[in-house]
C-alpha positions in Angstrom: 9.8 -20.4 7.5 13.6 -22.1 7.1 15.7 -21.0 5.4 18.9 -24.1 4.9 22.2 -22.9 4.8 23.0 -22.9 0.3 20.1 -20.3 -0.1 20.9 -19.1 2.8 24.6 -17.9 1.3 23.0 -17.4 -2.3 21.0 -14.5 -0.7 23.9 -13.2 1.2 25.5 -13.0 -1.9 22.3 -11.6 -4.3 22.1 -9.2 -1.5 25.6 -7.6 -1.8 25.6 -7.6 -5.8 22.8 -5.7 -5.4 23.8 -3.1 -3.7 27.1 -3.0 -5.5 28.1 -0.1 -7.9 30.9 -1.8 -9.3 32.5 -5.3 -9.9 32.8 -7.2 -6.3 36.2 -9.1 -6.4 35.7 -13.1 -5.2 38.4 -12.1 -2.3 36.2 -9.4 -1.2 32.9 -11.6 -1.0 34.9 -14.8 0.4 36.3 -12.1 3.3 32.7 -10.1 4.0 31.0 -14.1 3.8 33.6 -16.2 5.7 33.1 -18.3 2.7 35.6 -20.8 0.8 35.9 -19.0 -3.1 34.2 -22.9 -4.7 31.5 -22.1 -2.7 30.8 -18.9 -3.7 31.6 -19.2 -7.3 29.2 -22.1 -6.9 26.2 -20.0 -5.7 26.6 -17.2 -8.6 26.3 -19.9 -10.9 23.4 -21.9 -9.6 22.1 -18.2 -9.1 22.4 -17.9 -12.8 21.1 -20.6 -14.4 18.0 -19.9 -12.1 17.8 -16.7 -13.4 17.9 -17.9 -17.2 15.2 -21.0 -15.6 13.1 -17.7 -14.4 13.6 -16.4 -17.7 14.8 -13.3 -15.5 16.3 -9.2 -17.4 19.4 -9.6 -15.1 22.7 -12.7 -14.8 25.4 -12.4 -12.1 28.3 -11.3 -14.8 32.1 -11.9 -14.1 34.1 -8.7 -15.3 36.5 -7.1 -14.3 38.3 -9.8 -12.2 35.0 -9.2 -10.0 31.4 -10.2 -10.0 28.1 -7.5 -10.8 24.8 -8.1 -11.6 24.5 -7.1 -15.5 21.1 -6.7 -17.7 21.0 -10.0 -21.0 22.3 -8.4 -24.0 19.0 -8.8 -25.6 17.8 -5.6 -23.1 20.8 -3.2 -24.3 19.0 -0.8 -26.7 15.9 -0.2 -23.9 19.7 0.1 -21.5 21.2 2.2 -24.0 17.9 4.6 -24.3 17.2 4.8 -21.1 20.6 5.7 -20.0 20.0 8.7 -22.8 17.2 9.7 -21.4 18.5 10.3 -17.6 21.6 11.9 -19.8 19.3 14.2 -21.2 16.6 14.6 -17.7 20.5 15.5 -15.7 20.6 18.8 -14.6 23.9 21.6 -14.4 24.2 23.6 -11.2 22.8 26.6 -13.1 20.1 24.9 -14.0 18.8 24.3 -10.8 19.4 27.4 -9.9 16.9 28.9 -11.9 14.6 26.2 -11.6 14.4 27.0 -7.7 14.7 30.7 -8.7 10.4 30.0 -10.6 9.9 27.3 -8.5 9.6 29.6 -5.2 8.7 32.8 -6.9 5.9 31.6 -9.6 4.6 32.4 -12.3 7.8 34.6 -12.8 9.2 36.5 -16.1 13.1 35.6 -17.2 13.2 39.3 -16.1 12.7 38.7 -12.9 14.8 35.1 -12.4 17.3 37.9 -14.0 17.5 40.1 -11.4 17.0 37.9 -8.9 20.4 36.7 -10.0 22.1 40.1 -9.9 21.0 40.5 -12.9 22.4 37.5 -15.0 20.7 36.7 -18.0 18.9 32.8 -17.7 17.7 32.6 -21.3 19.1 29.5 -21.4 18.5 27.3 -18.9 15.0 28.9 -18.9 15.1 27.0 -22.2 16.5 23.7 -21.3 14.1 23.5 -18.7 11.2 24.5 -21.1 13.3 21.6 -23.2 13.6 19.1 -20.2 9.7 20.0 -19.5 10.5 21.2 -15.8 9.1 24.5 -16.9 5.6 25.4 -19.1 4.9 29.4 -20.3 1.6 29.3 -18.0 0.7 33.1 -19.1 1.6 36.7 -19.8 2.1 39.8 -17.6 0.4 42.0 -17.7 3.2 45.1 -18.4 4.8 46.1 -21.0 6.2 44.6 -23.8 3.8 41.4 -22.3 6.5 38.7 -21.6 5.9 34.9 -20.5 5.5 34.2 -17.5 6.9 30.3 -16.1 6.1 28.0 -13.9 7.0 24.7 -12.6 5.3 21.7 -14.5 4.8 18.0 -12.9 8.0 16.5 -14.3 9.8 18.6 -11.8 7.3 17.7 -9.1 8.8 14.2 -10.1 12.1 14.1 -10.4 12.5 15.8 -7.4 9.7 13.7 -5.5 7.2 16.1 -4.7 3.4 15.8 -4.3 3.0 19.5 -4.4 4.4 22.8 -4.5 3.7 23.1 -0.4 6.0 20.9 -0.2 9.2 22.3 -1.0 11.0 23.2 2.0 10.0 26.3 3.6 12.6 28.9 2.8 12.9 29.9 6.3 14.7 25.7 6.8 17.2 26.9 3.9 18.3 30.5 5.2 18.3 28.0 8.7 20.6 24.9 6.9 22.8 27.4 5.3 23.3 29.3 8.9 24.5 25.6 10.3 27.0 25.4 7.9 27.8 29.0 7.6 29.5 28.1 11.3 30.9 25.3 9.8 32.9 27.8 7.1 30.3 27.0 4.7 29.7 29.6 1.6 26.0 31.3 2.7 24.9 31.9 -1.3 21.8 31.3 -2.1 19.8 34.0 -4.8 16.9 35.3 -3.7 17.0 34.2 -0.5 18.9 36.9 1.0 
């Protein structure tokens, strides 16, 4: 397949803007591609015409003295909903700590999670993880008081890119990682894995 020079330039511009997470100045694109500014501006205009003709959901926008890919205004609502969902799915460090303890020790009660964390109350974090769909109640422990047992969900696997719980890093691997960090003067504290 023989790509002409103009087409190659358009692809180069697309690739730079595609990976950018902020507007890239015309000056920077000129420097990266060693092309005249008017060639770049013309290529961006041609790309936008192509995107419009093909009814794509995105275009290249000039903003903040630079260029960046943007979605068409008619998709503002769905993008806003997506970011709202992403925000709902985000986890704090303490949420991750509680989630890790449960993932490696499930099924486990809240009191057992608290004990691993040094008798720190985990109620709020477990409630949050239940609401976000990362945890579920998997039964009750047969002891006085019959406390709930918690385990991870399919959402947990999807979020962390795991096929199954067996894909979790082994405790020995985690300990080894922390040992190597310790030699670099980093902290070696991972609750529940002493």
